[in-house]
Every structure is written in structure tokens, then in C-alpha cells.
C-alpha positions as CSV (number, residue, x, y, z in Angstrom):
1,X,67.8,-35.9,-77.1
2,X,66.4,-39.8,-77.6
3,X,64.6,-41.8,-79.8
4,X,60.6,-42.6,-78.8
5,X,58.0,-45.2,-80.5
6,X,54.3,-43.5,-80.4
7,X,51.6,-45.9,-78.4
8,X,49.4,-46.4,-81.1
9,X,49.5,-47.1,-84.7
10,X,50.3,-44.3,-87.0
11,X,48.4,-44.5,-90.5
12,X,48.2,-48.1,-90.2
13,X,51.9,-48.5,-89.3
14,X,53.1,-50.9,-86.4
15,X,54.5,-48.8,-83.5
16,X,57.7,-50.3,-83.7
17,X,58.1,-49.0,-87.1
18,X,57.6,-45.3,-86.6
19,X,59.9,-43.1,-84.5
20,X,60.1,-39.5,-83.0
21,X,63.2,-37.8,-82.0
22,X,62.6,-35.7,-78.8
23,X,65.0,-33.2,-77.2
24,X,65.5,-32.5,-73.5
25,X,62.7,-30.2,-73.4
26,X,60.4,-32.8,-74.9
27,X,60.1,-31.3,-78.1
28,X,59.8,-33.3,-81.0
29,X,62.5,-32.3,-83.5
30,X,62.3,-35.2,-86.0
31,X,60.0,-37.9,-87.4
32,X,61.1,-41.3,-89.5
33,X,59.3,-44.6,-90.5
34,X,59.9,-47.6,-92.2
35,X,57.9,-49.9,-94.1
36,X,58.0,-53.2,-94.8
37,X,57.1,-54.5,-98.3
38,X,57.3,-58.1,-100.3
39,X,57.5,-57.5,-104.2
40,X,58.7,-60.6,-105.8
41,X,57.1,-59.6,-108.7
42,X,58.8,-56.2,-109.1
43,X,62.2,-57.3,-108.2
44,X,62.6,-61.3,-108.2
45,X,66.1,-61.2,-107.3
46,X,65.1,-59.0,-104.0
47,X,61.8,-59.8,-102.8
48,X,61.9,-57.9,-99.6
49,X,62.1,-54.1,-99.9
50,X,62.2,-51.9,-96.8
51,X,61.4,-48.1,-97.4
52,X,62.4,-45.4,-94.9
53,X,61.6,-42.0,-94.3
54,X,63.2,-39.4,-92.3
55,X,62.4,-35.7,-91.4
56,X,64.2,-33.6,-89.0
57,X,67.3,-31.2,-87.9
58,X,70.9,-32.6,-88.9
59,X,71.6,-34.2,-85.3
60,X,67.7,-35.9,-85.4
61,X,68.4,-37.3,-88.5
62,X,71.7,-38.8,-87.4
63,X,69.9,-40.6,-84.4
64,X,66.4,-41.5,-86.8
65,X,68.9,-43.0,-88.9
66,X,70.2,-45.5,-86.4
67,X,67.0,-46.7,-85.3
68,X,65.8,-47.3,-89.1
69,X,68.9,-49.1,-89.5
70,X,68.4,-51.2,-86.5
71,X,64.7,-52.0,-86.9
72,X,65.4,-53.1,-90.4
73,X,67.7,-55.4,-89.2
74,X,65.2,-56.8,-87.1
75,X,62.4,-57.1,-89.9
76,X,65.0,-59.3,-91.5
77,X,63.6,-61.8,-89.2
78,X,59.9,-62.0,-91.0
79,X,61.3,-64.0,-94.1
80,X,64.9,-64.6,-93.5
81,X,65.5,-66.6,-96.2
82,X,64.7,-63.9,-99.0
83,X,67.3,-61.4,-100.0
84,X,66.4,-57.7,-98.9
85,X,67.0,-54.1,-99.3
86,X,66.6,-50.9,-97.3
87,X,66.0,-47.8,-99.2
88,X,64.6,-44.5,-99.7
89,X,63.9,-41.7,-101.7
90,X,65.4,-38.0,-102.7
91,X,65.5,-35.6,-105.3
92,X,68.1,-36.0,-107.7
93,X,69.4,-32.5,-107.3
94,X,69.7,-32.9,-103.6
95,X,73.8,-33.6,-103.7
96,X,73.8,-33.1,-99.5
97,X,71.8,-35.9,-99.0
98,X,72.9,-38.1,-102.1
99,X,76.6,-37.4,-100.4
100,X,75.1,-38.6,-97.1
101,X,73.8,-42.1,-98.5
102,X,76.7,-42.7,-100.4
103,X,79.0,-41.9,-97.3
104,X,77.0,-44.1,-95.1
105,X,76.8,-47.0,-97.8
106,X,74.2,-46.8,-99.9
107,X,74.3,-47.2,-103.5
108,X,72.5,-45.2,-106.1
109,X,71.6,-47.9,-108.8
110,X,67.8,-47.1,-108.3
111,X,66.1,-44.7,-109.7
112,X,62.5,-43.9,-111.0
113,X,63.1,-43.1,-114.5
114,X,61.0,-41.7,-118.0
115,X,61.7,-43.3,-120.9
116,X,60.4,-43.2,-124.3
117,X,58.6,-46.3,-126.3
118,X,58.4,-46.9,-129.9
119,X,54.8,-47.9,-131.2
120,X,55.5,-51.3,-133.1
121,X,53.8,-52.0,-136.3
122,X,50.9,-53.7,-136.7
123,X,48.3,-55.1,-133.8
124,X,50.6,-57.7,-132.8
125,X,50.0,-61.0,-132.1
126,X,48.1,-62.3,-129.3
127,X,49.2,-65.5,-127.9
128,X,46.9,-69.0,-128.3
129,X,43.9,-69.6,-126.2
130,X,44.0,-66.1,-125.4
131,X,42.1,-62.8,-125.9
132,X,42.0,-59.5,-125.4
133,X,39.0,-57.0,-124.3
134,X,38.4,-53.7,-122.4
135,X,38.2,-53.5,-118.7
136,X,34.7,-53.2,-117.8
137,X,34.6,-49.9,-115.5
138,X,30.8,-48.3,-115.6
139,X,29.9,-49.3,-112.1
140,X,31.9,-48.6,-108.2
141,X,31.9,-52.0,-108.3
142,X,34.3,-52.6,-111.2
143,X,36.3,-49.5,-110.8
144,X,37.2,-51.0,-107.2
145,X,37.9,-54.9,-108.4
146,X,40.0,-53.3,-111.0
147,X,41.8,-51.3,-108.0
148,X,41.9,-54.3,-105.9
149,X,43.6,-56.5,-108.5
150,X,46.3,-53.2,-109.1
151,X,47.0,-53.2,-105.3
152,X,47.4,-57.4,-105.5
153,X,50.1,-57.1,-108.1
154,X,52.0,-54.3,-106.1
155,X,50.9,-51.7,-107.8
156,X,49.7,-48.9,-105.2
157,X,50.0,-45.4,-107.3
158,X,46.9,-45.8,-108.6
159,X,44.2,-44.8,-106.3
160,X,40.3,-43.9,-106.8
161,X,41.3,-40.3,-107.5
162,X,43.7,-41.1,-110.0
163,X,41.6,-43.8,-111.7
164,X,39.0,-41.1,-111.6
165,X,40.8,-38.2,-113.3
166,X,42.8,-40.3,-116.0
167,X,39.0,-42.0,-117.0
168,X,37.9,-38.3,-117.8
169,X,41.1,-38.0,-120.5
170,X,41.0,-37.7,-124.0
171,X,43.3,-41.3,-124.3
172,X,42.4,-43.9,-121.7
173,X,42.4,-47.4,-122.0
174,X,42.2,-50.5,-119.5
175,X,43.1,-53.6,-121.6
176,X,43.1,-57.2,-120.1
177,X,44.4,-60.4,-120.9
178,X,42.5,-63.4,-120.7
179,X,43.6,-66.9,-121.3
180,X,41.0,-69.5,-121.3
181,X,38.6,-66.7,-119.9
182,X,40.6,-66.3,-117.3
183,X,42.0,-62.5,-116.8
184,X,45.7,-63.2,-116.3
185,X,47.1,-59.2,-116.6
186,X,46.0,-55.5,-117.4
187,X,47.5,-52.5,-118.9
188,X,46.5,-48.6,-118.2
189,X,47.4,-46.3,-120.5
190,X,45.8,-42.7,-120.4
191,X,46.8,-39.2,-121.9
192,X,46.0,-36.3,-124.5
193,X,46.7,-35.4,-127.9
194,X,49.4,-37.2,-129.3
195,X,50.6,-38.1,-126.3
196,X,50.0,-41.2,-123.6
197,X,51.3,-42.8,-120.8
198,X,51.5,-46.3,-120.0
199,X,50.4,-45.7,-116.0
200,X,50.5,-49.5,-115.2
201,X,51.0,-52.9,-116.6
202,X,50.9,-56.3,-114.7
203,X,50.4,-60.5,-115.3
204,X,49.6,-63.3,-113.3
205,X,52.7,-64.7,-111.6
206,X,51.9,-68.2,-113.7
207,X,52.0,-66.1,-116.9
208,X,55.1,-64.2,-116.5
209,X,58.1,-64.6,-119.0
210,X,55.9,-66.2,-121.5
211,X,55.9,-62.9,-124.0
212,X,52.3,-62.2,-122.6
213,X,53.0,-58.5,-121.1
214,X,54.4,-57.7,-124.4
215,X,51.7,-58.9,-126.5
216,X,49.2,-57.1,-124.1
217,X,51.3,-53.5,-124.6
218,X,51.8,-54.1,-128.3
219,X,47.9,-54.5,-128.8
220,X,47.1,-51.2,-126.6
221,X,49.5,-49.3,-128.4
222,X,48.2,-50.5,-131.5
223,X,44.7,-49.1,-130.2
224,X,46.1,-45.6,-129.0
225,X,47.8,-45.4,-132.4
226,X,44.4,-45.8,-134.1
227,X,43.3,-42.7,-131.8
228,X,46.2,-40.5,-133.4
229,X,48.8,-41.5,-130.7
230,X,52.3,-41.0,-132.0
231,X,54.7,-40.6,-128.5
232,X,54.4,-42.9,-125.3
233,X,55.8,-42.7,-122.0
234,X,56.6,-44.6,-119.3
235,X,58.1,-44.6,-116.0
236,X,60.3,-47.6,-114.8
237,X,62.1,-48.5,-111.5
238,X,65.5,-48.6,-113.0
239,X,66.3,-52.0,-110.4
240,X,63.4,-53.9,-112.3
241,X,64.8,-56.4,-114.6
242,X,61.3,-57.1,-115.6
243,X,60.4,-53.6,-116.2
244,X,63.7,-53.1,-118.1
245,X,63.5,-56.1,-120.1
246,X,59.8,-54.9,-121.2
247,X,60.8,-51.3,-122.1
248,X,63.6,-52.5,-123.7
249,X,61.3,-54.9,-126.1
250,X,59.5,-51.4,-127.4
251,X,62.6,-49.4,-127.9
252,X,63.1,-47.4,-124.6
253,X,65.2,-44.2,-125.0
254,X,65.9,-42.6,-121.4
255,X,64.2,-38.9,-121.1
256,X,65.2,-37.9,-117.5
257,X,64.8,-38.9,-113.9
258,X,62.2,-38.0,-111.6
259,X,63.6,-39.6,-108.3
260,X,66.5,-41.7,-106.8
261,X,66.5,-44.8,-104.2
262,X,69.6,-44.6,-102.4
263,X,69.6,-48.2,-101.0
264,X,72.0,-51.1,-99.6
265,X,71.4,-54.8,-99.4
266,X,71.0,-56.0,-95.9
267,X,71.7,-59.8,-97.0
């Protein structure tokens, strides 16, 4: 069995970041890829995060795992001064996969968890020189502008289809925070009945650690409460200190785990 790279990019990925396991008969038995991500906003203590995925039979997976580790070591040279982490995802109930990664030196410190947030009293105080306003989404251009801003702030899971679906929900709010007329952050909430989810929130890097995100979320929850909402949930990455701190400001109560992210620090 051998490991090969494709000759052309695959889903816009560099061929060197894609691996195929091929047996002696030339039959593909496994696949792997690694994605280099620079995420200083989400993980200020470890800005470089390399996500990998492996699929295939048992023998292929071991070879592919070794290839991914080797490639990750090479990718460290892209930003050698930054702390880096290699990670993957798995179902919390998959005990066999959990054991495999733990045996190979990965930790289970990170998960995608669901928490319940408390709706605070009152409308909240907006910082001086700041205002809030609903983000206009009436045209295709306005919607694309929002999606672009989300992607620039490391929020890639909200695509056009997701946005269109949320816009048709009974409760939907995209609220922007402006400082001196300049947009510095936005939050998206969506839901139905008495429940909403905090879908996304970001803050301009220059405006972080100043209580801006807390003020914006407070005001958005007050608006939702006026619509009859009594239950608020959010998904947080447990290794992200900014997300943890913001959730704890609103009395976060753990409800469950969606996904585990076994990982290891590379430097």
C-alpha cells in the first residue's frame, strides 16, 4: 500500500494537503486531507489550527495518519512564530476513535458544546459613542456583504443557504454595533416559538476585550425577550477563551456536546 497526492487541486485544496491510500492493485482504500487555518480571534493563545479528516479501512488510516502528521510538521513553517494545533472531529459516542487518538498523544480538551444562556434584565447599556441598528438584508448585495464580513471574522459555517433559512424563521435578528458610525461587530439570532439560538457573533479586533460583545448580545437578547423569547441557546468551542468568557457573562449552563475535537499542540 502507498500514499499518493492528486495531480490537481481538490475542492480548492493544495494537492500536497490531500492524500490517497492505494493498495497494490491500484484501488483506492482511503482518503485524507489537512486544512491550515489562521484563527487569532477564536483562539488568541493558539492562532494556527490545522484540521484534518481521514477516511478508509484500518490499515489505510494508520498510513494516512502518519502522512497527515508529517504534512502538519511541514506546514508549521508557514508561521513558525505562532503556536499551532493539529485536530480532527469525531462523534462523542465513538469510543474506538477516541481511544485511537488518545493512544497517539491527542487530548480531548476541545468540544463543540451547547449551552443555555440567561436573558439579562433590561435593555443593557450601549458604550459611549456607540449605537446599534439592524443589519439591512433586503438585497442580494447586502446579504453577500454580511456573509463576507462573517467569513473575514472566522465564521465560515453561515453560508447563503443557512442565511436564507434563518431569514424565514419567526424570530430572526442581525444586529450591528457601530462606533462613530463605523460597524465594529454583529450578532445573529434565529429561532421559533419561545426559543432562539445565538448563531454567530463577532467583534472587530480593535474593539475586543472592552465589553462590546457583551453589550451587543445583551441588547439583542432584550429585543428577543420583547418578542416572547424565554429560552436562549448557543454553541461554543470549549477551547476558545473569548467564547467561554462571553457565555459565562450570561450564566451559561452546559446542555450537551455536539462534537469532540481531539487535538495536539505542535510547538
